[in-house]
TORKOL-4160 file (C-alpha; in steps of 0.2 Angstrom, whole numbers, padded with zeros to 4 digits, m for minus):
295
<pt num="1" X="m0407" Y="0125" Z="m0336"/>
<pt num="2" X="m0394" Y="0138" Z="m0331"/>
<pt num="3" X="m0398" Y="0135" Z="m0313"/>
<pt num="4" X="m0394" Y="0116" Z="m0315"/>
<pt num="5" X="m0378" Y="0120" Z="m0323"/>
<pt num="6" X="m0372" Y="0131" Z="m0309"/>
<pt num="7" X="m0377" Y="0117" Z="m0296"/>
<pt num="8" X="m0367" Y="0104" Z="m0306"/>
<pt num="9" X="m0352" Y="0115" Z="m0307"/>
<pt num="10" X="m0353" Y="0119" Z="m0288"/>
<pt num="11" X="m0354" Y="0100" Z="m0284"/>
<pt num="12" X="m0339" Y="0096" Z="m0295"/>
<pt num="13" X="m0329" Y="0109" Z="m0286"/>
<pt num="14" X="m0334" Y="0102" Z="m0269"/>
<pt num="15" X="m0328" Y="0085" Z="m0275"/>
<pt num="16" X="m0312" Y="0092" Z="m0281"/>
<pt num="17" X="m0309" Y="0101" Z="m0265"/>
<pt num="18" X="m0312" Y="0086" Z="m0254"/>
<pt num="19" X="m0300" Y="0076" Z="m0264"/>
<pt num="20" X="m0287" Y="0089" Z="m0263"/>
<pt num="21" X="m0288" Y="0090" Z="m0245"/>
<pt num="22" X="m0287" Y="0071" Z="m0243"/>
<pt num="23" X="m0272" Y="0071" Z="m0254"/>
<pt num="24" X="m0263" Y="0085" Z="m0243"/>
<pt num="25" X="m0267" Y="0076" Z="m0227"/>
<pt num="26" X="m0261" Y="0059" Z="m0231"/>
<pt num="27" X="m0243" Y="0062" Z="m0233"/>
<pt num="28" X="m0242" Y="0071" Z="m0216"/>
<pt num="29" X="m0248" Y="0055" Z="m0207"/>
<pt num="30" X="m0235" Y="0044" Z="m0216"/>
<pt num="31" X="m0221" Y="0057" Z="m0212"/>
<pt num="32" X="m0226" Y="0056" Z="m0193"/>
<pt num="33" X="m0226" Y="0037" Z="m0194"/>
<pt num="34" X="m0210" Y="0036" Z="m0203"/>
<pt num="35" X="m0202" Y="0047" Z="m0190"/>
<pt num="36" X="m0208" Y="0037" Z="m0176"/>
<pt num="37" X="m0202" Y="0021" Z="m0184"/>
<pt num="38" X="m0185" Y="0029" Z="m0187"/>
<pt num="39" X="m0184" Y="0035" Z="m0169"/>
<pt num="40" X="m0188" Y="0017" Z="m0163"/>
<pt num="41" X="m0175" Y="0009" Z="m0175"/>
<pt num="42" X="m0162" Y="0021" Z="m0169"/>
<pt num="43" X="m0166" Y="0018" Z="m0150"/>
<pt num="44" X="m0167" Y="m0001" Z="m0152"/>
<pt num="45" X="m0148" Y="m0005" Z="m0153"/>
<pt num="46" X="m0146" Y="0006" Z="m0137"/>
<pt num="47" X="m0158" Y="m0004" Z="m0127"/>
<pt num="48" X="m0151" Y="m0021" Z="m0133"/>
<pt num="49" X="m0133" Y="m0016" Z="m0129"/>
<pt num="50" X="m0127" Y="m0028" Z="m0115"/>
<pt num="51" X="m0122" Y="m0021" Z="m0098"/>
<pt num="52" X="m0103" Y="m0021" Z="m0095"/>
<pt num="53" X="m0097" Y="m0034" Z="m0082"/>
<pt num="54" X="m0086" Y="m0023" Z="m0071"/>
<pt num="55" X="m0081" Y="m0038" Z="m0060"/>
<pt num="56" X="m0074" Y="m0047" Z="m0075"/>
<pt num="57" X="m0063" Y="m0032" Z="m0079"/>
<pt num="58" X="m0055" Y="m0033" Z="m0062"/>
<pt num="59" X="m0040" Y="m0045" Z="m0060"/>
<pt num="60" X="m0039" Y="m0055" Z="m0044"/>
<pt num="61" X="m0022" Y="m0054" Z="m0036"/>
<pt num="62" X="m0011" Y="m0070" Z="m0040"/>
<pt num="63" X="m0009" Y="m0082" Z="m0025"/>
<pt num="64" X="0008" Y="m0083" Z="m0017"/>
<pt num="65" X="0018" Y="m0098" Z="m0022"/>
<pt num="66" X="0036" Y="m0104" Z="m0021"/>
<pt num="67" X="0048" Y="m0110" Z="m0008"/>
<pt num="68" X="0055" Y="m0100" Z="0007"/>
<pt num="69" X="0071" Y="m0106" Z="0016"/>
<pt num="70" X="0072" Y="m0100" Z="0034"/>
<pt num="71" X="0088" Y="m0101" Z="0044"/>
<pt num="72" X="0083" Y="m0098" Z="0062"/>
<pt num="73" X="0090" Y="m0099" Z="0080"/>
<pt num="74" X="0087" Y="m0116" Z="0088"/>
<pt num="75" X="0077" Y="m0107" Z="0102"/>
<pt num="76" X="0064" Y="m0102" Z="0089"/>
<pt num="77" X="0059" Y="m0119" Z="0083"/>
<pt num="78" X="0043" Y="m0122" Z="0092"/>
<pt num="79" X="0036" Y="m0105" Z="0090"/>
<pt num="80" X="0041" Y="m0103" Z="0072"/>
<pt num="81" X="0034" Y="m0120" Z="0067"/>
<pt num="82" X="0017" Y="m0114" Z="0074"/>
<pt num="83" X="0018" Y="m0098" Z="0064"/>
<pt num="84" X="0023" Y="m0107" Z="0048"/>
<pt num="85" X="0008" Y="m0118" Z="0050"/>
<pt num="86" X="m0004" Y="m0103" Z="0052"/>
<pt num="87" X="0004" Y="m0094" Z="0037"/>
<pt num="88" X="0002" Y="m0110" Z="0026"/>
<pt num="89" X="m0017" Y="m0111" Z="0030"/>
<pt num="90" X="m0019" Y="m0095" Z="0020"/>
<pt num="91" X="m0005" Y="m0098" Z="0008"/>
<pt num="92" X="m0006" Y="m0117" Z="0003"/>
<pt num="93" X="0005" Y="m0115" Z="m0012"/>
<pt num="94" X="0020" Y="m0108" Z="m0002"/>
<pt num="95" X="0032" Y="m0121" Z="0005"/>
<pt num="96" X="0042" Y="m0115" Z="0020"/>
<pt num="97" X="0058" Y="m0125" Z="0024"/>
<pt num="98" X="0065" Y="m0120" Z="0041"/>
<pt num="99" X="0082" Y="m0125" Z="0048"/>
<pt num="100" X="0086" Y="m0123" Z="0066"/>
<pt num="101" X="0103" Y="m0123" Z="0074"/>
<pt num="102" X="0115" Y="m0111" Z="0083"/>
<pt num="103" X="0116" Y="m0094" Z="0075"/>
<pt num="104" X="0135" Y="m0096" Z="0072"/>
<pt num="105" X="0132" Y="m0112" Z="0063"/>
<pt num="106" X="0118" Y="m0105" Z="0052"/>
<pt num="107" X="0128" Y="m0089" Z="0047"/>
<pt num="108" X="0143" Y="m0100" Z="0042"/>
<pt num="109" X="0131" Y="m0111" Z="0031"/>
<pt num="110" X="0123" Y="m0095" Z="0023"/>
<pt num="111" X="0140" Y="m0088" Z="0019"/>
<pt num="112" X="0145" Y="m0105" Z="0011"/>
<pt num="113" X="0130" Y="m0104" Z="0000"/>
<pt num="114" X="0117" Y="m0114" Z="0009"/>
<pt num="115" X="0099" Y="m0110" Z="0003"/>
<pt num="116" X="0092" Y="m0095" Z="0013"/>
<pt num="117" X="0079" Y="m0082" Z="0011"/>
<pt num="118" X="0077" Y="m0077" Z="0029"/>
<pt num="119" X="0089" Y="m0077" Z="0044"/>
<pt num="120" X="0084" Y="m0075" Z="0062"/>
<pt num="121" X="0099" Y="m0074" Z="0074"/>
<pt num="122" X="0099" Y="m0075" Z="0093"/>
<pt num="123" X="0111" Y="m0061" Z="0094"/>
<pt num="124" X="0117" Y="m0045" Z="0085"/>
<pt num="125" X="0135" Y="m0052" Z="0082"/>
<pt num="126" X="0130" Y="m0066" Z="0070"/>
<pt num="127" X="0118" Y="m0055" Z="0060"/>
<pt num="128" X="0133" Y="m0043" Z="0059"/>
<pt num="129" X="0143" Y="m0057" Z="0052"/>
<pt num="130" X="0130" Y="m0060" Z="0039"/>
<pt num="131" X="0129" Y="m0041" Z="0034"/>
<pt num="132" X="0148" Y="m0041" Z="0032"/>
<pt num="133" X="0147" Y="m0056" Z="0020"/>
<pt num="134" X="0135" Y="m0045" Z="0010"/>
<pt num="135" X="0121" Y="m0058" Z="0010"/>
<pt num="136" X="0108" Y="m0047" Z="0019"/>
<pt num="137" X="0096" Y="m0038" Z="0008"/>
<pt num="138" X="0099" Y="m0019" Z="0012"/>
<pt num="139" X="0086" Y="m0011" Z="0023"/>
<pt num="140" X="0078" Y="m0027" Z="0028"/>
<pt num="141" X="0087" Y="m0030" Z="0045"/>
<pt num="142" X="0076" Y="m0027" Z="0060"/>
<pt num="143" X="0075" Y="m0032" Z="0079"/>
<pt num="144" X="0061" Y="m0044" Z="0081"/>
<pt num="145" X="0061" Y="m0052" Z="0098"/>
<pt num="146" X="0069" Y="m0051" Z="0116"/>
<pt num="147" X="0072" Y="m0066" Z="0128"/>
<pt num="148" X="0080" Y="m0069" Z="0145"/>
<pt num="149" X="0094" Y="m0080" Z="0150"/>
<pt num="150" X="0090" Y="m0091" Z="0165"/>
<pt num="151" X="0098" Y="m0103" Z="0176"/>
<pt num="152" X="0090" Y="m0120" Z="0176"/>
<pt num="153" X="0092" Y="m0136" Z="0186"/>
<pt num="154" X="0084" Y="m0153" Z="0185"/>
<pt num="155" X="0066" Y="m0155" Z="0191"/>
<pt num="156" X="0065" Y="m0155" Z="0210"/>
<pt num="157" X="0082" Y="m0145" Z="0212"/>
<pt num="158" X="0091" Y="m0160" Z="0220"/>
<pt num="159" X="0106" Y="m0149" Z="0224"/>
<pt num="160" X="0097" Y="m0135" Z="0231"/>
<pt num="161" X="0104" Y="m0122" Z="0220"/>
<pt num="162" X="0097" Y="m0104" Z="0224"/>
<pt num="163" X="0109" Y="m0094" Z="0213"/>
<pt num="164" X="0124" Y="m0093" Z="0201"/>
<pt num="165" X="0136" Y="m0093" Z="0216"/>
<pt num="166" X="0130" Y="m0110" Z="0222"/>
<pt num="167" X="0137" Y="m0118" Z="0206"/>
<pt num="168" X="0155" Y="m0116" Z="0213"/>
<pt num="169" X="0151" Y="m0129" Z="0226"/>
<pt num="170" X="0158" Y="m0146" Z="0226"/>
<pt num="171" X="0141" Y="m0154" Z="0224"/>
<pt num="172" X="0139" Y="m0147" Z="0207"/>
<pt num="173" X="0150" Y="m0157" Z="0195"/>
<pt num="174" X="0143" Y="m0152" Z="0178"/>
<pt num="175" X="0136" Y="m0135" Z="0171"/>
<pt num="176" X="0129" Y="m0135" Z="0154"/>
<pt num="177" X="0130" Y="m0120" Z="0142"/>
<pt num="178" X="0130" Y="m0118" Z="0123"/>
<pt num="179" X="0147" Y="m0117" Z="0114"/>
<pt num="180" X="0151" Y="m0099" Z="0116"/>
<pt num="181" X="0159" Y="m0097" Z="0099"/>
<pt num="182" X="0143" Y="m0103" Z="0089"/>
<pt num="183" X="0129" Y="m0102" Z="0102"/>
<pt num="184" X="0123" Y="m0085" Z="0108"/>
<pt num="185" X="0116" Y="m0092" Z="0124"/>
<pt num="186" X="0133" Y="m0099" Z="0128"/>
<pt num="187" X="0141" Y="m0082" Z="0124"/>
<pt num="188" X="0129" Y="m0073" Z="0136"/>
<pt num="189" X="0133" Y="m0086" Z="0149"/>
<pt num="190" X="0151" Y="m0083" Z="0147"/>
<pt num="191" X="0149" Y="m0064" Z="0149"/>
<pt num="192" X="0139" Y="m0068" Z="0165"/>
<pt num="193" X="0153" Y="m0078" Z="0172"/>
<pt num="194" X="0166" Y="m0065" Z="0168"/>
<pt num="195" X="0156" Y="m0051" Z="0175"/>
<pt num="196" X="0154" Y="m0060" Z="0191"/>
<pt num="197" X="0172" Y="m0066" Z="0192"/>
<pt num="198" X="0166" Y="m0085" Z="0191"/>
<pt num="199" X="0175" Y="m0090" Z="0175"/>
<pt num="200" X="0190" Y="m0099" Z="0183"/>
<pt num="201" X="0179" Y="m0108" Z="0195"/>
<pt num="202" X="0166" Y="m0114" Z="0183"/>
<pt num="203" X="0177" Y="m0117" Z="0167"/>
<pt num="204" X="0182" Y="m0135" Z="0173"/>
<pt num="205" X="0164" Y="m0140" Z="0175"/>
<pt num="206" X="0157" Y="m0134" Z="0159"/>
<pt num="207" X="0148" Y="m0146" Z="0147"/>
<pt num="208" X="0146" Y="m0137" Z="0130"/>
<pt num="209" X="0130" Y="m0140" Z="0119"/>
<pt num="210" X="0130" Y="m0137" Z="0100"/>
<pt num="211" X="0114" Y="m0127" Z="0102"/>
<pt num="212" X="0103" Y="m0121" Z="0116"/>
<pt num="213" X="0091" Y="m0136" Z="0113"/>
<pt num="214" X="0105" Y="m0149" Z="0117"/>
<pt num="215" X="0110" Y="m0138" Z="0132"/>
<pt num="216" X="0093" Y="m0139" Z="0139"/>
<pt num="217" X="0092" Y="m0158" Z="0136"/>
<pt num="218" X="0108" Y="m0161" Z="0146"/>
<pt num="219" X="0099" Y="m0153" Z="0161"/>
<pt num="220" X="0082" Y="m0161" Z="0158"/>
<pt num="221" X="0090" Y="m0179" Z="0157"/>
<pt num="222" X="0101" Y="m0175" Z="0173"/>
<pt num="223" X="0117" Y="m0176" Z="0163"/>
<pt num="224" X="0121" Y="m0159" Z="0170"/>
<pt num="225" X="0118" Y="m0152" Z="0187"/>
<pt num="226" X="0113" Y="m0135" Z="0181"/>
<pt num="227" X="0113" Y="m0125" Z="0165"/>
<pt num="228" X="0110" Y="m0109" Z="0156"/>
<pt num="229" X="0097" Y="m0107" Z="0142"/>
<pt num="230" X="0083" Y="m0095" Z="0137"/>
<pt num="231" X="0068" Y="m0093" Z="0147"/>
<pt num="232" X="0057" Y="m0099" Z="0132"/>
<pt num="233" X="0067" Y="m0115" Z="0130"/>
<pt num="234" X="0065" Y="m0119" Z="0149"/>
<pt num="235" X="0046" Y="m0116" Z="0147"/>
<pt num="236" X="0045" Y="m0130" Z="0135"/>
<pt num="237" X="0053" Y="m0143" Z="0147"/>
<pt num="238" X="0043" Y="m0138" Z="0162"/>
<pt num="239" X="0040" Y="m0156" Z="0167"/>
<pt num="240" X="0059" Y="m0159" Z="0168"/>
<pt num="241" X="0068" Y="m0143" Z="0173"/>
<pt num="242" X="0065" Y="m0129" Z="0185"/>
<pt num="243" X="0070" Y="m0111" Z="0183"/>
<pt num="244" X="0080" Y="m0104" Z="0197"/>
<pt num="245" X="0080" Y="m0087" Z="0190"/>
<pt num="246" X="0085" Y="m0075" Z="0177"/>
<pt num="247" X="0104" Y="m0069" Z="0176"/>
<pt num="248" X="0112" Y="m0053" Z="0172"/>
<pt num="249" X="0129" Y="m0047" Z="0167"/>
<pt num="250" X="0127" Y="m0050" Z="0148"/>
<pt num="251" X="0122" Y="m0041" Z="0132"/>
<pt num="252" X="0103" Y="m0039" Z="0129"/>
<pt num="253" X="0096" Y="m0055" Z="0122"/>
<pt num="254" X="0089" Y="m0048" Z="0106"/>
<pt num="255" X="0084" Y="m0058" Z="0090"/>
<pt num="256" X="0087" Y="m0048" Z="0074"/>
<pt num="257" X="0080" Y="m0055" Z="0057"/>
<pt num="258" X="0083" Y="m0050" Z="0039"/>
<pt num="259" X="0079" Y="m0056" Z="0022"/>
<pt num="260" X="0094" Y="m0065" Z="0013"/>
<pt num="261" X="0098" Y="m0066" Z="m0005"/>
<pt num="262" X="0111" Y="m0079" Z="m0010"/>
<pt num="263" X="0102" Y="m0084" Z="m0026"/>
<pt num="264" X="0102" Y="m0067" Z="m0034"/>
<pt num="265" X="0083" Y="m0068" Z="m0037"/>
<pt num="266" X="0068" Y="m0060" Z="m0029"/>
<pt num="267" X="0057" Y="m0071" Z="m0019"/>
<pt num="268" X="0040" Y="m0062" Z="m0016"/>
<pt num="269" X="0034" Y="m0077" Z="m0005"/>
<pt num="270" X="0049" Y="m0074" Z="0007"/>
<pt num="271" X="0046" Y="m0056" Z="0008"/>
<pt num="272" X="0027" Y="m0059" Z="0012"/>
<pt num="273" X="0032" Y="m0072" Z="0026"/>
<pt num="274" X="0045" Y="m0060" Z="0033"/>
<pt num="275" X="0032" Y="m0047" Z="0035"/>
<pt num="276" X="0019" Y="m0059" Z="0042"/>
<pt num="277" X="0032" Y="m0063" Z="0056"/>
<pt num="278" X="0028" Y="m0045" Z="0062"/>
<pt num="279" X="0009" Y="m0047" Z="0062"/>
<pt num="280" X="m0002" Y="m0048" Z="0077"/>
<pt num="281" X="m0006" Y="m0066" Z="0074"/>
<pt num="282" X="0013" Y="m0070" Z="0074"/>
<pt num="283" X="0015" Y="m0059" Z="0090"/>
<pt num="284" X="0002" Y="m0070" Z="0099"/>
<pt num="285" X="0011" Y="m0086" Z="0096"/>
<pt num="286" X="0028" Y="m0078" Z="0101"/>
<pt num="287" X="0020" Y="m0072" Z="0117"/>
<pt num="288" X="0013" Y="m0089" Z="0121"/>
<pt num="289" X="0031" Y="m0096" Z="0121"/>
<pt num="290" X="0038" Y="m0082" Z="0132"/>
<pt num="291" X="0046" Y="m0070" Z="0119"/>
<pt num="292" X="0044" Y="m0052" Z="0120"/>
<pt num="293" X="0039" Y="m0045" Z="0103"/>
<pt num="294" X="0048" Y="m0029" Z="0098"/>
<pt num="295" X="0036" Y="m0017" Z="0089"/>
């Protein structure tokens, strides 16, 4: 009887011990599970966070737009028109409005308030006039191009002109040059006459053009027996005129350019186009028309 009591007591203790061990083990499993769930919950927002769009944060530069008024020597018309067209292909919102005439005429118009953002003269004297009128933006003036003054005759050279001295002959009735006071090419021609002692002999024969383009037309249409224009202009009328040769005895034919401010307002499009005139693309076009680009 006593043995049975001991066996029963022992069995009861085993049951209690197993139960206690089970009770102790269960919370540990739940704690691990909860910890894993907490870690997963904390990590979830990090995984779902959208990636930043770096491209969206970068602002694209605004396209150039606006109007640019260009006042340029008549001898630049063909080359500059080609350069303007090329610039507009990349900047369609920029409207460039060129005006071509004798440099003296242009500077007077600028001084009197004509719209101007860029001025390109065919000599230094007219740019000096613009600077003295305080319309040139300080620091923007620069020498851009060089050219040559040449003696031209109608196609076929009907009077057999071989040099400037031949213009004093009786068979030469009219010699075309630009108006010396307003057209740099005419001023250069006058300097040549003076340096060679031909002023008195040629003065009665002179036909004065309002710009170099008109001077060229006088010879191309046989209204003059000879004339003095820039090499670049003569090249554009190769079917109608012949170049006898370059002439000396005058100041260097240099084209200075500058930014102009008659409105009192900044014009980013004008600054961009003026810079473009010094680019390699522009240089190729100037070279095609016979100009020498100054770097």
